[in-house]
N, C-alpha and C positions, 0 to 999 in steps of 0.2 A: 406327397411329403410336404412338408414346410420347409422352406431354405432359410437359413441363417446367414446373411451376408457378411457379418462380422466373422464368424468361425469357418466361414465356407462348408458347413455342413447341412446335411437334411436331417429331419426328425419326424416320427409319427409314432401315434400310441394307436394301437388296433388289436384285435382279436385273432388269436392263432389257435388252429386245431393241431393235435398232434400230427406231425409228418415231418416236411422241409420245405425249404423256399430258396430263392435266389434274388438278387436285386438285377432287375432288366430296365435298360434305358429305352424309351420311345415304344414301348408296349409290343418289342417284338424280340426275339432271340439273338438280334444282330450283335448286340453290347449286352452281356450277362455276366454279372459276378457271382461267386460261390465262394466256397472257403476250402481248399484242398486239405490244410491241416487242421481244422478246427481250432484255429490259434486266433480268431478274431482279425485277420488280414484278408484283404479281398483278394480273388485270383480271377483274371479274366476266363470265363468259360471254366471256372473251377467247380469242385463239388458242391451239391445242395448242402445248405445250411440246417442242421435238425433242429426239430420243436420237439422236447421229449415232454411237454405238459400243456394242456390247453388252459388257455387263460388270456388276459390283455397284457401286451407287452409295449414297452418303451423302445423303440428302434432307432438308432442314429447311424449315420454313415457318412463317410468322408471319402469322395471319389478321388480325390487329389492324393490324400496320403494313404487311400486303399485300406482304410479301417472302418469297423463297425461294432456298434455294441447290441446287445437284445437283453433289456433286463425285463423280468416278469414283475409284473405289479400286484397280481394276485394270484 
């Protein structure tokens, strides 16, 4: 993920398949964020975030504000 020091957010464009994902720090499960209410707010140890359609997505996350966005590009 790319870090923007002005907005203090991370972003990435990536291809996702149908399924689910979480945000994990340091490539382990010690710190992982999901979304218990599917309301674009991050919860430590929360539920997996669903991906309904395969495609390319622009994903942003703010670990200070505990929010994220997932926008399908195609």
